[in-house]
N, C-alpha and C positions, 0 to 999 in steps of 0.2 A: 936283076930286079932293082928298082930304085927304092931308096929308103923313104920313110915318111917325110913329107915336106913340113915346113914350119906351121902352116895352117892346120894340117892334119894332126901334128903333134900337139899344138895348142888346144885342140878340141879334145884329144884323148888323155892328155896328161892329168887333168883334174879327176878323171874317172878311175885312175889307178890308185891302189891303196896307199895311204900315207905310211911311210916307213919309220919305225922307231929304231934309230941307230944306237948300237951298243958301243961302248968304248972298248978299244982294243980289237984284235982280230983282223981278219981280212976285210978290206973295204967292199961295200956292196957294189955289185955290177950295175951300171947305168941302165935305168928302165928303158930309155929310148933305144939304146943299142940292143938290149935284150929283146924288146918288142920287134925290132926290125929283123932280128935273127929268127924269132918265132914265125913271123910273116914269110920270111924267105923259105923256111921248111914247109909251111902250109901251102905256099904258092907253087913251089917246085915239086913237091912230093918226094923230095930226097930224104935219105936217112939223116937222123940228127948228126951222126958222126961225119957226114959230108958237108956240114954247114961251114961256110967260109969263116976263117979266124977273125975277120973284121967285125963279126957279131959277138965275139967273146967265146966263152965256153959253151959248147952245145949242151952240156949237162946243166949249166945254170939256166939256159933258155928252156930246156925241157922241164926243169923243176918249177920255174916261174910260170910256165904254161899251166901246169897242174895246180899250183897254188892259186892262180887267178881263176881257174875253173872251180875250185873248191869254195873260194870266197865270193863267187858270183861276179867277179870283175867283168868277165866276158858278157854276162847278161846285161850289166849296166852299159857297157859299150854298145851292145846290140840295140838296146832300147833307145839310146841316145842317137845312134845312126838312123834308126827307123823314124824317130821324131823329126830329125832334120830333113830326111827325104820326104816325109809326109808333109811337112810345112812347105816344102818347095814343090809339092804336088808331083813328085817323081815316083810315086808308088801307085800302081793300078790295083786297087783293093778288090776289084771284080775278079781278078785272076789271082788266086792265092792257093796255097797248098798247106795242108796240115800233115805234119810228119807224125804218124801214129806208131812209129817203131818202138817207142818207149813203153807202150801199153802191153803188159804181159798177157799172153793167152792163158786163160784159166783152164787148168787140167788138159792142156794140149788142144783146146778148141781152136778151130780154124776160122771162126767168125764170131761176131757178137751174138749172143743168145738173148732173146727177150725173156725177162722174168714176167710172171703173170701180172698183168696190169701196169707194167712199166714200159716206158719208151727209152730208147737211147738217143744220144745227141744227134746222130745222123738222121733219125726220123724227124726230129725237131727242125733241122736245117732243110730237109726236103719239103716239109709242110710249109715252111716260110718262104719257099721259092729261092733259097740260096744255092748257088752252084758250089758245092763243097766236094773237094777231091782229097782222098787220102793217098799219099804217095810214099813209098818206102825208099829211103835214100841209103840203104845199107849196102 
């Protein structure tokens, strides 16, 4: 796998959290190297322990992945990439998927139940003629 090129890194670097460096202790692992390690694992599907040494410690990469997930760094990156692709007219919004896997089933229900007098969002989409698909990616 190739590492991030300069253009890609220049776009992503400002979206990463600013680090407050403490005096003393072990130096912080480079964000670019760490991000390349994370991308290597995600692309290959390999175990973290199989990550090549050129990306640094696999434990550091794993921890940084989790930290960036918690502080919504990945959401910022995702939104930025979507904005860039949208600006370049590279997204076909007519074909889109909503991942509803995060929605918990209430009391083991297999589908959405209508409460008396209330509609769900799927009804609203259908009435407005939107082609909405829920796909489970689990």
